[in-house]
N, C-alpha and C positions, 0 to 999 in steps of 0.2 A: 707309934705307927709311922710307918714311912710314908712321906708325901710323894704323890705321882707327879712326874715331870710333864709339863705341857708341851705338846708338839705342834708345829706349824702345819696347818692344812690349807693348801692353796685353793682348793675348791670352795672353801668357805668364803673367800673374797670375791668369787664370781657371782654375777647376778643371775646366771642361769641355774636352774635346778640341777642338783647333782644327779647325774644319770646313774641308774641302779644297775646297769648292765643288762643289756638285752641279749636274747638268744639270737644267734646268727642263723639267718634263714637262707643264707647264700649257698651256693653249690661249691663244694670243695673240689679243688683241682687235684690232679693226679699227684702233684708235688707237695701237696699239703696246704696250699693257700686257697682261700675262698674269695669269690666275687659277689658283691651285693647287687641287687636289682638296679639300684641307681647308677652304679658304675657301669653296668651292662647297657643301660639306655644311652649313656653319653658317648659310646663308641660309634664313630661315623664310618659307615661302610660304603658311602656313595663314591662311585668312580668318577674322576675328573677327565673329561674328554677334550683332547687337544685337536681341534679341527683345523685343517690347512686353510689359510686366507690367501687364495690365489690372486684375486683381483687387486688387493692391496699390495701384494708383492710386485705385480706387473706395473702398477702406477709408480711405485717407489723406484723401480728400475728405469722407467721412462723419465721420471723427474731427474734422476741422477745423470742419465745420458744427456738430457737437455741442458742441465747445468754445466756439464763438462763441455758440451758443444759451444754453449754461449761463452764460457770462459776462454776456450780456444779462439773463437771468433773475435772476442774483444782484444785478446792478446795480439792477434794478427793485425787487427785494425790499428791499434795503437802503434804497433811496430811499423806498419806501412806509413802512417801519418808521420811518424818520427823520421822515416827514411825520406819521404817527400819533403819534409821540412829541411832536412840536411841538404837535399839536392837543390831546393829553392834557394837556400842560403848560399850554396856554392855557386849557383848561376844567377844570383841577383844582379839586376841591371843597375848600373850606376848612372842615374839620370844626368848628372853633370858631365860625366865622361861621354855619354851618348850625344848630348847637345853640342859638346865641344867637337866631337867627330863630325857631326852634321854640318856645323858651321865651317869647319876646316874643309870639308868636301865641297860645300857651296862656294867657298872662297877660291879653292883651287879651280873649280869649273869656270868661275867668272874670270879668273886670271887667264885660264887657257883660252877662253873665247876671245878675250881682249888681245892676247898675243897672236892668236890666229888671224884676227882682223888686221892687225898691223902687217903681218906677213902677206896676206892677200893684197893689201894696198900696195906693198912694195913690188909684188909680182906683176901687177897691172899698170905700174907707172914706169914707162920706158921711153927715153928720149933718143931717137935715132940720129939726130944731128950731131951728137957728141963724137969727138974724134976717136975715143975708145970706150969700151963698155966696162972698164975696170971698176969704176965707181959703183955701177949697178951690181956687178958681180960681188963686190966687197959687201954690199948691203945684204945679199942673200946667203953669202958663205956661212955665217954663224948658224943658219937654220938648216943646213944640209947634213944629212946623216953620212957617216963614213962610207965612201965609195960612190956617192951620188954627186954629180956635177951640175952646174947651172944650166949647161946646154941640154941636159936630159929633161929639164922641166918643161921645155917647149914654149917659152915665152919670148925668146930673144930674136926669133926670125920674123922680122916685120920691117916694112919700108916706111912706116908712118909712126908718128908719136902716139903713144898710148898713155892715157891719164885716168886714174881711178877717181870716180865721182862719189860713189856711195858703196859701202859694204854693210850688209845686214846678215846677222847670224840667224841660221834657220834651226839647226839641231845638232846634237852631239851623239854619235853612235859609238858604243864601246866595242872594240874588236877583241882585245885581250886585257882584262883588268889587271892581271898579275904583272904583265909586261908594260902596262900603261900605254897601250896602243889604241888610238881612236880614229874616227873619221869626223871631220868638221865640215858641216854643210853651210855654204854662204851664198847669198844672192848679191851679185856684183853688178853695179852700173858703172860703165866707163865709156870714154870716147876714144875712137881710133880715127885720127885725122879730124874731120868735121862731123863724123857720124857717131851717134849714141848707140851703144850696145848694152844688152842686159843678159847676163847668163847666171846659171847656178853652177857652183864649183864645189867639188868634193876634195878635201885636203887630207890625205893620209898622214898622220903624225904620231910621234912618240912624245910623251910628257913625263918621262922618268926623271926623278929628282928635280921636278919643276923646270926642266930645260926642254924647250920645244924644238923638235927636229922633224924635218920632212923625211919620211921613210920610203916614199914611192912617188911616181909621177902623178901630179894632180889630174883629176878627171872632170870633164865638162859634161853637164846634163842640161836638157831642155834648151839647147841653143836655138833649135827651130821652134816655130810656133806650133803649139800642141793642137791637135784636132779633138774637139769635144764630142763624146758619144751621147751626150744628153741633149736631145732635140725637143725638149718640152716647149710648148707654145703658150703664149700669154692668153688668158681668158679672164674676163671680169666676173665669170660665173664659177670660178674654181672653188671658192670657199662658201658657196651658198648652201643654206640648209634645205632640207626637203620640205616641200609645201606647195601651196597654190599661189601663182603670181596674181597680184592685185591690179585691177584696171578700173577705169571709169571714175565715178564720184568718190568712191572710197580712196582711190589713189590720190585724187586732188586734195581730199581732206587730210590725209596723212602727210602729204608734201607741205601743206600750209602749217601743220603742227611742227614739222621738222624745221621749217624756216624760223618759226617763233622760238623754238628750242635753241638754235644756234645764235640768234640775236642775244639771248641771255648767256649763252655758253662762252662766247668770245670775251665778254666783259666780266664774266663771273658774277653776274647779278645775284642779289640775295633772293630773288624770286625763283632762281633756278632750282632750289631745293623743293619747291612745290610741285614740280613736274618731272623730277629726275633724282637719281642717287649718285650722280657723277659730279666731279669737281671741274669747274670751268677754267678757261685761260684767264689772263689778267690784263685788263685795259687794252684789249685789241679791238679792232673794228671789223665788222663783217661786210664783205663785198658781195658774195653770192653763195647760194646753196643749190646744188644740183643732184637730187636723188635720182639714181639710175634704175634701181630695181627695188620693188617692194613685194615681199612674199609673206603670205599668211601661213604660220606654222600649225602643227597638229594641236598644240596646247592653246591655240587661240591668240597668241601674241603675233606681232608683225615684225619682220626683219627688213630693215632699210639699209641699203648700201648706196654710196655716192661720194661726192667730193664737195668741199667748201673752200672758198677763198677768203682770206683775212689779211690784215696788215696792221702794223704798228705805225708805220710811216707810209704815206700814199705811194711813194716811189718804190717801195719794196713790198711786193705782194707774195704771200705764201699760199700754196695749194696743198691741201691735205685730204687724203681719203678718210672715210669713216664708215662704220657699221653701227647700227642702233637696234636694240631689241625693245620694242614698244608694247606695253600692255594697255589694252583698252580699259577705260574707267567708265563711270556712269555718264559723265558729261564730256570727257575728253580722252587724253592718253597720258601715259606715264612711262618715262624712259627707265627701264630696268638695268640695261647694260649698254656700254659703249666700247667699240673696238675690241670685243672679246670673242668674236667668231670669225 
């Protein structure tokens, strides 16, 4: 007998039961293939709707515009700051150079004032008794601009000796800074014969390259006595505050307190702090106190104005005016202010 050969059956190794072959219940397609019910259920026929998101798109556009604008603004700011920094660096002030220029300018002005004073002194010093004026002319010649003579200055025509006593600088006026042209103002006291004179003189000069030259005829001002238009009259009531003037017993009471106050004030007694806020004199002696006006102010304080006489040595008496603001207390008075009104 022939033995049958064994065959490998893969379904025998599976744990699932061997399917016996079911009848297909699906629907056959036109092309010969069929679909099961399970496969038909898994087909998704839902339509996906793509709705437009208008609001989100607008916000995105606005954000992008804002970002671009901020970027441009930051770029411009940093560019501007960098430009300003470069300008500042290019125009930075050298402090040492500035101080040096100021010191040089002050030094030049001081030297100019000094040389101008020397020139004025020589102009007003003239001796008529000399046989010739050559020495005086020689003194002034170095100060004269080209084309200007000593006779044009107007100082040589005199029959008496003239001597300078005092020269005071008043001010410097710049005429042309580029050309170094100035006007120097001086107050000059001099004698002409036996008479004292006092005038103000304007000296037109050039100080180019630190060399002083007279460039025009000097000018005299205020030779005659000036007439004042201020006709104000003195009055001891000029600085009085508003209030009611005090008389009678209250006036006497305040006058007595004022006298006691000044007795402590002139010697700067330690008790002075009990009745006032002021600092007294030192080791003086009181001669007299004369209150002239006492006024009661709206705040209830009293304003006292007058004079007091004091001395350190009996042969030398000083007289001083005073004003006091006195505040009444429960039993007496207290000095709040002195000489402040």
